[in-house]
C-alpha positions in Angstrom: -61.7 37.8 5.1 -59.0 35.5 6.2 -57.3 33.6 3.5 -54.7 30.9 3.6 -53.3 29.7 0.2 -50.8 26.8 0.1 -48.4 26.0 -2.7 -45.3 23.9 -3.4 -46.7 20.4 -3.3 -45.9 17.8 -5.9 -44.4 14.4 -6.5 -40.9 13.5 -5.4 -38.8 10.3 -5.0 -37.9 9.0 -1.5 -35.1 11.0 -0.1 -36.1 14.1 -2.0 -37.1 17.5 -0.7 -40.0 19.9 -1.1 -40.8 23.3 0.4 -44.4 24.2 1.0 -45.6 27.8 1.3 -48.7 29.3 2.8 -49.6 32.9 2.0 -51.9 34.5 4.6 -54.1 37.5 4.3 -57.0 39.2 6.0 -55.8 39.2 9.7 -53.1 40.3 12.0 -50.7 37.6 11.1 -48.0 38.3 13.7 -50.2 37.5 16.7 -51.4 34.1 15.6 -50.0 30.6 16.0 -49.6 28.7 12.7 -49.5 25.0 11.9 -49.1 22.5 9.2 -51.3 19.4 9.2 -51.6 16.5 6.8 -54.2 13.9 5.9 -53.5 10.7 4.2 -56.3 8.6 2.6 -58.3 6.8 5.2 -56.5 8.5 8.1 -57.2 11.3 10.5 -55.8 14.8 9.9 -52.7 15.1 12.1 -50.4 17.9 13.2 -47.0 18.0 11.5 -45.5 21.2 12.9 -46.4 24.5 14.5 -44.9 27.8 15.2 -46.2 30.4 17.7 -46.2 34.1 17.6 -42.7 34.2 19.3 -41.2 31.7 16.8 -41.2 28.7 19.0 -41.6 25.5 17.0 -43.1 22.1 17.7 -42.9 18.9 15.6 -44.6 15.5 15.3 -42.0 12.9 16.3 -42.1 11.3 12.8 -40.8 14.5 11.1 -38.3 15.8 13.7 -34.9 16.3 12.1 -36.4 16.2 8.6 -38.9 19.0 8.4 -38.5 22.6 9.4 -41.3 25.1 9.9 -40.6 28.8 9.6 -42.4 32.0 8.8 -41.6 35.4 7.2 -43.6 38.0 9.0 -42.8 40.7 6.4 -44.3 38.5 3.7 -47.1 37.0 5.9 -46.0 33.6 4.6 -45.5 30.3 6.4 -43.1 27.6 5.2 -42.5 23.9 5.6 -39.2 22.6 4.4 -39.4 18.9 4.0 -36.2 16.9 3.5 -35.5 13.2 3.4 -39.0 12.5 2.4 -40.5 9.0 2.9 -43.5 7.3 1.2 -45.3 7.6 4.5 -45.2 11.4 4.2 -47.6 11.2 1.3 -50.7 13.2 2.1 -52.6 16.4 1.5 -50.9 19.1 3.5 -52.8 22.0 5.0 -51.8 25.1 6.7 -53.9 26.5 9.5 -54.0 29.5 11.9 -55.2 29.8 15.5 -56.1 32.9 17.4 -53.6 32.1 20.1 -50.1 33.5 20.6 -49.1 30.0 21.6 -50.8 26.7 21.8 -48.1 25.0 23.9 -48.5 21.2 24.1 -51.9 21.5 22.3 -50.4 22.6 19.1 -51.5 19.4 17.3 -55.2 19.8 18.2 -56.9 20.7 15.0 -60.1 21.9 16.6 -58.1 24.8 18.1 -57.3 26.2 14.6 -59.8 28.7 13.2 -58.7 29.0 9.6 -57.5 26.5 7.0 -56.1 26.5 3.5 -57.4 24.4 0.7 -54.5 21.9 0.9 -51.7 20.8 -1.4 -50.9 17.2 -2.4 -47.5 15.7 -1.5 -46.7 12.4 -3.1 -43.5 10.5 -2.3 -43.0 7.5 -4.5 -40.3 5.7 -6.5 
């Protein structure tokens, strides 16, 4: 069955960096769109970044220039490099996959994603 397993979360001071990883198994990875979402306490889950089967990327305006989404097709692994972290980035981060080669402008619609990881906590605090 499809499995997505995140790792790399933790606690960091403002201005610091973290790299999240998401190992995927159980499906034809290369034909899917992948995304990172986050959910802070009391807030809706929101899209952070996405990458389609051709490698095109999309970002939430609040993380543009600070976060980078990438994937390694040989390793079936999705990454999120997070730099210049801010306290408002504190949340549980989830990776997700969608059975579309590309979601276009709908990349942030969580209902379009079929599979989800269990989440990893990111805390940014001094």
